[in-house]
N, C-alpha and C positions, 0 to 999 in steps of 0.2 A: 372206125376206131375213135373213141372219145379223146378230145384234146387233153394233154397233160396239164395239171393245175399249175397256175403261175406262182412262182416263188421269186420274190424280189431279190435282186443281186445285192451283194455286200462288198464293201471296199475294205481291204486289209492293208493297213499301213506297214510298209517294210522299210526299215532304216538300213542304209548302206553307205559306205564311204564314197566321197566324190571321185568319180573316175572308175570306180569298181564296177564290174559286171553285175547287173541286177540278177538276183537269184531266180531260177525258173519257178513257175507256180508249182506248189506242192499238190500232187495227186493223192487224194485220200485213199488209204488202203480200203479195199472193199470190206465193209462190215460183214461179219458172219451173220447169215440169215438163219433164224430159228422160227420155224412155223409150228413146231410141236415139241412137247415134252413127253418122253416115253410113249410116243405114238398118239398122244391126245393133242389136238390142234390148239394152239394158243388162242386163236379166235373163238373156238368153242368154249374154252375155259372162261374167258372174260365175258362172253355172252351169257353163260349160265351163272357165273358167280361174281361178275363185276370186275372193274379195274379201279384201283390197283388190286392185286391178288397175290397172296403167298401160296406157293406151290411146293410140295415136298414129294420126292420120288422114293418110293419103297425100294425100287431096284438099286438106287444109289445107296440107300441106307444099308441094305443087305451087303452090297459089295464092300463098303467102307468098314462095316463091323466085321465081316468074315476075314478080310485081309488083316486087320489089326489083331483079331483073335488068333489067327494062324501064326502071325509073327511072334506073339508072346507065348503061344503053346510050344513053339520051337525053342525060344530063348530061355524061358523059365516057366515050366508047366503049371506050377502052383501059383497062378495069377488069376485074380478075380477082378472083373470090371465092376465099377459102380457108376450108374448113369447120373450125370450132373444135371439136376433139375433146373438150375438157373440158366443153362445153355438153351434149353427149349423145354418148357414145362407143360406143353400140350399133352393131354392124357394119352392120345394115340401114339405120340412119339415115345413117351415114357414107357407105355405098355409094350411097344415094339422091343425095346432093349431089355425090359424085365423078362419078356418071353424067351430071351436068349441068355438068361442067367445073370444079368446085371443086377447088382444091388442098387439101392437108391441113395444118392448123395445129396443132402439138402443143407441149406445154409440159413434157414429161418423157420419160424413156427408155421408160417404160411405154406412153405414148401413141404414141411413135415406133414401138415394136415392133408395136402394134396396126395402125398404118397400113401398115407393111411387110407384115405377115401378111395384110392385106386385099388386097394387090397394088399399093399405091400406089408408083410409082417414087420413088427418093430425090430426084430432081430436082423432084418435085412436092410436096415436104414443106418447110414453113417451120418451123424448129425454134426455138421461143421458150422462155421460162422462165428463172428466176433461177439454177437449178442444173442443170448438165449434167455428170455425171461423165465421166471420161476414157473409160470404156467406151462411153458414148453418143456422145461426140465422135468416137471412132474409127469407129463405125458411120456417122455422118452424113458424115464426110469420105470414107469408102469408097464410100458410095452417091451422093455428089454432092448432098446435101441443102443447102438454104439455111439457114445458121446465123445466128441473130440474137444478137449479143454483148451481154451484160448488165452485165459488170463487168470490171475490170482483171485480176483473177485468171483470169477465163475467157479473156481474150486470151492470157495466158501458157500456160494449159493447151492452148488450140487451137494455138498455135505449136509446142508440144511434139509434138502429134499430126501437124501438117503436116510437121515435120522427119522423122518416121517415114514419112510418106506419100511425101515426095520431091518435091512440087511445090506451089506456092502455091494457095490457094483463095479464092474470092470470098465476101464476107461482107456482112451488114447489121449496123448497130449500132442498138440501141434507145435512144431518148431519153425523158426526161421533161421537161415544160415547162409553163409557165403559159399555159393556153388560155382563161383567164377563168372557169373553173369550179372549184369547191372541194369537197372537198379535192383538192389536186394529188396524183396517183399517183406519188409520189417514190420508192417502193420499187424500182421497176423501171428499169433502164437508167441512162444518164449524163445528168446535168442540163445543160440547154442554157444557162440564164441565168447560171449560175455560172462557165461556161467549162470545166466538166468534160468535156462532150461534145467540145469542140474539142481538149482534151488527149488524149482517147481517139483521135481521128483522127490526131493527130500521132504518137501511140504506134504505131498500126497502120502508118503510112507508114515510120517509122523501122525497124520490125521487118522489113519487106519481104516477109513471108510471107503476109500477109492483105490481099487487095485489096478495098477498100471500094467497093461500087457500089449500096448500098441504105440507106435510112433508115427507121426504124420508130418509131412513137409510138402508144401506146394511152392515151388521156386519161382513161378512166374507164369506169363501167358505168351503164346506164340514163341516158344523157346526154340531157337534155330541151331542150338549146339547140343547134340545128343550126349556129348561127354559130360555136360553139366549134370545130367541125371546119374551118371556113373560116380561122379564126385559126391553127389548127395547120398547115394547108397553107401559109399564107404564111410561117410560121416555118421549116418544113422546107425550103421552096424557097430561102429566103435562106441557110439553113445549107448547103444542097447546093452553092451557089456557093463558100462557104468551103472545103468539102471538096475540090472540084475544084481550087481554087487551091493546095491543099497537095499533093494526090496526082497531079494532072494527068489524073485519070480522071473521067468523067461519072457522076453518080448516075443509075442506070437504073430505080430503083423507089422509090416512096414508099408506105409501108405505114401506113395510118391505124388499124390494129387493128380493134376493134369498138366495142361500147358502145351501139349503137342500141337503143332501148327496144322492148319489145313492148307489147301493150295491157293488161298487168298494171297494177294500181293500187297504187302504193306506199302504205304506211300513212301516216296523216295527219302524223306527225312528220317524214316524209321528203318527202311530196308533198301539199300542200294541194289540196283538191278543185277549186279554180279553175284549176289548172295541168293542161292536157290534154297527152296524148302527141302530138307532131307526127307527121304521116304520113311514110313513108319517102321520098316525093318531096321533102319539105322538106330532108332531109339530102343527098340526091343533088344537088339544085339548089345548095345552099350549097357543097358540095364542088366540083361542076363549075364553078361561077362562079369560085371561088378558083383552081382549076387553070388556067383560061383566062387569068385575070389574071396568074398567075405565069409561064405559058408561052404568050404570045400569038403568037409568031412561027411561021414555017413550019418552023423547025428541029425536031429531035427533042425530045420531052418524055418524062418518065419514065412508066413504067407505074404505074397506081394499083392497090394491093392492099388488100383489105378482108377482115378476119377475122371476119365477121359470124356470130354464133351465136344468141344469144337471140332476135333479131328474126325469124329464119327458122324457129324450131322451137317457141317457147313456146306459141303459140296452137294448135298442132297436138297438144298433149299434155293428157291428162285423167287424173285418178285417181278411180276408182270405189271408194267405201267404203260400209260398212253401219252403221246405228245399232244398237248392241247393247244399250244400256240408257240410262236417264236418271235424274236425281235433282235435287232442289232443294238448292242450296248454302246455307250459313248466310247468305250475303249476298243471298238471295232469287233469285239467277239459276238458271235451269234449265241443268244441265250434261248435255250429250249425249256419251256415250261411243261412239266409232267405232272400227272395226277397223284404221284406219290410224294415223298418228302423225307426230311431227316427225322421226322417223328416216327417213321416206320423203319428207317435205316440208321440205327444208332452207330453202327460200325463204319459209316461213311467218313467219319473223322479220320480213321486210320487206314482204311483199305481202298484200293482201286478195284472196282467191280468190273467183271467182264460184261461188255455191252453187246447185245445181239438184237437184231431188228427182224420184223416179220415180213420184209419185202426187200428186194435188191436195191442197193444204193450205188451211186457213182457220182463223179464230179470232183471239182477242186476241193482240197482240204481247207477248212476254215477253223481258226481258233474258236472253240465253243465251250459251253458249260451246260450242265443239266441243273435246273432250278426246280425245287419242289413247289407244291401248291399252297404252302403256308404263307400267311401274311407276315413273314419275318425275313429280313435281309440275310440272315445267316442260313437260310434254307437252301444250301448248295449241296446237291447230292454228289456231283462229280465236276471237277474243274480241270483246266489245262488240257482239254481234249482237242483233237483235230478230227473234224467230222465233215462228210459231205452234207449238203442240205437235206434235212429230213422233213417229210410231209406231215402235215397235221393228221392225226389219227394213227400214225405209226405206233405199233406196239413194241415196246422195248422190254427185253428180258434181262434183268440184272442178276448176276450170280458171282460167287457163291454167297448166299445171305442166310443160310440155315441156322447159324449160331448167333445167339444173343439178340438178333434184330426183332424177332417176334415177341420175345419175352420182355424186351425193353421198349417196345413201341407204346405209344400213348395216344389217347383221344384228345389231341390238342388241335383245335380249330376244325378238324375232321374226325369222324368216327373211325375206329380201326376196321380194316377190311377183313374179308373172309380168309381162311386158310384151308387148303384142300390137300389130300394125299392121293397121289396116283398109285394105285396098287399094282402089284407085279403083273396082274392079268389085264390091266388097262382100265379097271373101274376107278371112278373118281369119287372119293369119300370126303364129305365135309367134316373137317376136324374142328373148325370153329366158324360159325356163321358170321357174316358182317354185322357189326354192332349198329344199333339204332339209337335215336335220342332217348328212347325208353330205357335202354341199358344204362345210359349215362345218368339219367335222372332218377333211377329207381331207389337210390339211397338218400335222396334229398327230401326235405320237408319244407313247406312254405307256411310261415306264420299267417294266421287268418287276416290280420290287420294289414299285411303287405300284399295280399292278393288283389290283382287288378279287377275292377268291376267291368 
C-alpha cells in the first residue's frame, strides 16, 4: 500500500478565559462524497472537458420544471411560464424550456436576438428591461413581440416606432409596488402607490397608438414570503379595473415576474438559518388563492404569466473545481486554492454553496476558506468554513450554481470553461466548449504601427 501524502499540520489559536476548561478539538463532519453526477463520474467529466467545468443535469431540469408546472396547474390552470434568458441563456437550456411550452422572457436586444436566432416567434417573446433602443423596439414591433414598457421616455420611443409601422400595438406596462417585502424594487417600471402608474396609463390612452392589455410586476429576487405574491395579485387586479375604466379595454394578462427561490442558502446576513425556503407549492397556492379571490365569477379572467428562472434551473447546475494548493494564512486559517473563482461564481457574494468532494475525508476541523485562481485578493469563493485537510487534486463539486453564474461569468485572467449537459440517458453533450485565446481576441484589431516585429 503506497504511503499517504504528507500534509503539514496547522495550529489553530483558541482563546479562552484563565482557569476555564479548554474546549475539545472539533471533529469535522465528514464531507459528502460525490464521485458522479447522474451516473457520470466526476473524474471522467473533468478528464474529457477540463476543470473547472459547469455541469447541468437534464433529470434535475425535468424534475424542477414538472413540479412547478403541476403546482400551478392545480392552483391556477391558465398559467403560462416564460423562461428568463438572463438566468441562463445557453441555447440548450433555453430550448429545453421552450420545448415544454415556455415563452421567452428577455431583458435586452442581445437576449432578444438570441431568442429569435433560436427560432422563438416574436409573439412568444416578452420583452422586458429598463432600456430598449430604437433598433430593438423596431424588431419587436415588426415581429409582434410583447413589449413591457418601463418608463415615459420608452413610451415616446415606442410611439415613434409605431408611427413608422403604421398601426397600433398592444403593450404591457411594468409596475413597482409595495408588496410588504423590502427593499422595494423601485428601479423598474412605474410606481403604483404614488400615482405614477395611473399617469402612465392615461398617457398611453391619450396617445392612442399603444393599447394596454397587460400588467407586469417583479417584486424582487429570492422572495421567501409567498404571501407577498398574493398581495401583489390583489393590487394588480384592483389597478386593472382602473385601467379598464380609462381605456375601455380589459386587462388580459397579469405577469408576476419571477423571484421564487431555489434551495440555495443565503449567507447569514441575508437569511438567518431558522428561515427555510418555502416549497413551490406554497407560492402556487398563495397566488392561485389570490387570483380566485380577485376573479371569482364566471366571466373571463386574465392569463397569469410567470417569468421563473432561478427556481427552475439553480439546483440543476454544478461547478466542478480542483484543489491546486493550500497554505496556512497568518490568521491560522487554511486557505485552499481552487482552479475556479468568483469570475465564474457571481452568486458567491450572497450564497453558501454545498461543497462535496470526490474522496473520503476525515480529521480535525480547521477554519478554512476557498480562494479562487484569480490574481485578486477579493477572489474568495467561500469563507468561514470548517474543513478537514484536503489533498491537492481533490475535486470539489459546488452546487447549486445553475442560475446566473454561467451567464455572468467572465474571461477575466482566465478563459471561461466548458459547460456540459448530462442527458436523461447518461449521454454528455457539450453546450459550450471551453473558450480559448482566439475567442477572446477575435473581435480585436492591432494597428500596424503597434505590431511587434
